[in-house]
C-alpha positions in Angstrom: -20.6 -29.9 65.3 -19.0 -30.2 61.9 -19.2 -33.5 60.0 -16.5 -34.8 57.8 -16.9 -34.3 54.1 -17.6 -37.2 51.7 -14.8 -38.6 49.6 -14.8 -36.9 46.1 -16.6 -39.0 43.5 -14.2 -40.3 40.9 -11.2 -40.5 43.0 -8.3 -38.2 43.7 -8.6 -34.6 42.7 -6.5 -33.2 39.9 -5.1 -29.6 39.7 -6.6 -27.9 36.9 -4.1 -25.9 34.8 -3.4 -24.4 31.5 -0.1 -23.9 30.0 0.2 -20.4 31.5 -0.3 -21.2 35.1 3.1 -22.7 35.7 4.5 -19.1 36.6 6.7 -17.8 39.4 4.6 -16.6 42.2 7.0 -13.6 42.7 9.2 -12.3 39.7 13.0 -12.5 40.0 15.6 -15.1 40.8 14.4 -18.3 42.6 13.6 -17.2 46.1 11.9 -20.2 47.6 13.2 -23.8 48.1 11.8 -27.0 49.9 8.3 -26.7 48.6 5.3 -28.6 49.8 1.8 -28.6 48.1 -1.6 -30.0 49.1 -5.0 -30.0 47.3 -8.1 -29.5 49.4 -10.2 -32.8 49.5 -13.4 -31.0 49.8 -12.6 -28.4 47.0 -9.9 -29.7 44.6 -9.6 -26.2 43.1 -8.2 -25.0 46.3 -4.5 -25.7 46.2 -2.0 -24.6 49.0 1.7 -24.6 49.0 4.5 -23.6 51.4 8.2 -23.1 51.0 11.3 -21.7 52.6 10.8 -18.2 51.4 13.6 -15.6 51.5 11.4 -12.5 51.4 11.6 -11.5 55.1 13.6 -8.4 55.9 16.2 -10.1 58.0 17.2 -12.3 54.9 16.9 -15.6 56.7 14.2 -17.8 55.2 10.7 -17.8 56.6 7.7 -20.0 56.0 6.1 -18.5 52.9 2.7 -19.9 51.9 0.7 -19.7 48.8 -2.9 -20.4 47.8 -5.0 -20.8 44.8 -8.8 -21.1 44.6 -8.9 -21.8 40.7 -6.7 -24.9 40.5 -3.5 -23.2 40.1 -4.2 -20.5 37.6 -3.8 -17.6 40.1 -2.1 -17.4 43.4 -2.0 -15.3 46.7 1.0 -15.3 48.8 2.1 -14.3 52.4 4.5 -15.2 55.2 3.7 -17.0 58.2 2.9 -14.3 60.8 5.5 -13.6 63.4 8.5 -12.7 61.3 10.7 -9.8 62.1 8.9 -6.5 61.5 5.5 -8.4 60.8 3.6 -6.6 63.7 1.8 -9.9 64.1 2.8 -11.4 67.5 2.7 -15.3 67.3 4.6 -18.1 69.0 7.2 -17.4 66.0 7.8 -13.9 67.1 11.5 -13.5 68.1 12.8 -16.4 66.0 15.0 -15.3 63.2 14.2 -17.9 60.6 11.6 -20.7 59.9 11.1 -23.2 57.3 10.8 -26.9 56.4 7.0 -26.6 55.7 4.8 -29.6 55.5 1.0 -29.4 54.5 -1.9 -31.4 55.3 -5.7 -31.0 55.1 -8.3 -32.7 57.2 -11.6 -34.0 56.0 -13.4 -30.7 56.4 -10.9 -28.8 54.3 -8.9 -27.1 57.1 -5.4 -26.8 56.0 -2.4 -27.2 58.4 1.2 -26.2 57.8 3.9 -27.6 60.2 7.2 -26.1 60.3 10.2 -25.2 62.3 11.5 -22.0 63.7 14.8 -21.2 65.2 16.9 -18.4 66.9 19.3 -16.7 64.7 22.0 -14.5 66.3 22.0 -11.6 66.5 18.2 -11.1 66.2 16.2 -8.8 68.4 13.3 -10.2 70.1 12.3 -12.5 73.0 14.1 -15.6 72.1 16.7 -16.3 74.8 16.7 -19.9 75.6 14.6 -20.9 72.8 16.8 -22.5 70.3 14.2 -24.1 68.0 10.5 -25.1 67.9 8.2 -27.1 65.9 5.0 -25.4 65.1 1.6 -26.2 63.4 -0.6 -23.4 62.0 -4.3 -23.8 60.9 -6.3 -22.1 58.2 -9.9 -22.5 58.0 -10.2 -20.2 54.9 -8.4 -22.2 52.0 -5.0 -21.3 53.2 -5.2 -17.4 52.9 -4.8 -16.8 56.7 -3.3 -18.8 59.7 -5.3 -17.7 62.8 -4.0 -20.5 65.0 -0.3 -21.2 65.3 0.7 -23.4 68.2 4.1 -24.8 69.5 4.4 -28.6 69.6 7.9 -29.0 70.6 10.7 -26.6 71.9 14.4 -26.9 72.2 15.3 -25.4 75.6 19.1 -25.6 75.2 21.6 -24.6 72.4 22.2 -28.5 72.0 18.5 -29.0 70.9 17.7 -28.3 67.1 14.4 -29.5 66.0 14.3 -30.3 62.2 12.6 -32.3 59.8 9.1 -32.3 61.5 7.3 -34.3 58.9 
């Protein structure tokens, strides 16, 4: 069993950044909104962000996530698995859009992203009867991959739309 990490000496971590690190993750016009960001309590150089990202092929936004291991000087990026055409089946497969991400770390440095996913018509996939879900995804590698994605709430009729899962 793992034990929780000790609090960092000197208080809250700070993002280490120089004037050149505040750059767009992806060039071009603004393609993300509703950004959330978290700093790993075990490794303050590990910064994870998530946003509504408009890069998925269907044009609807999807949870995009971004990670840095050098305090924000450089970033990696990806979309949460399960988007249309990703080839990565998850509980999100068949949903047409996802978003509203919220980030949290546990005391061992694992990062969690909570979000919503919802049916968008017409979208091919196994989403009949699933209006919307709230999901939580876990990463144990500093926010680079999310191997565990679970549904924590599901709308079973068109009258239910989960939103604002914070």
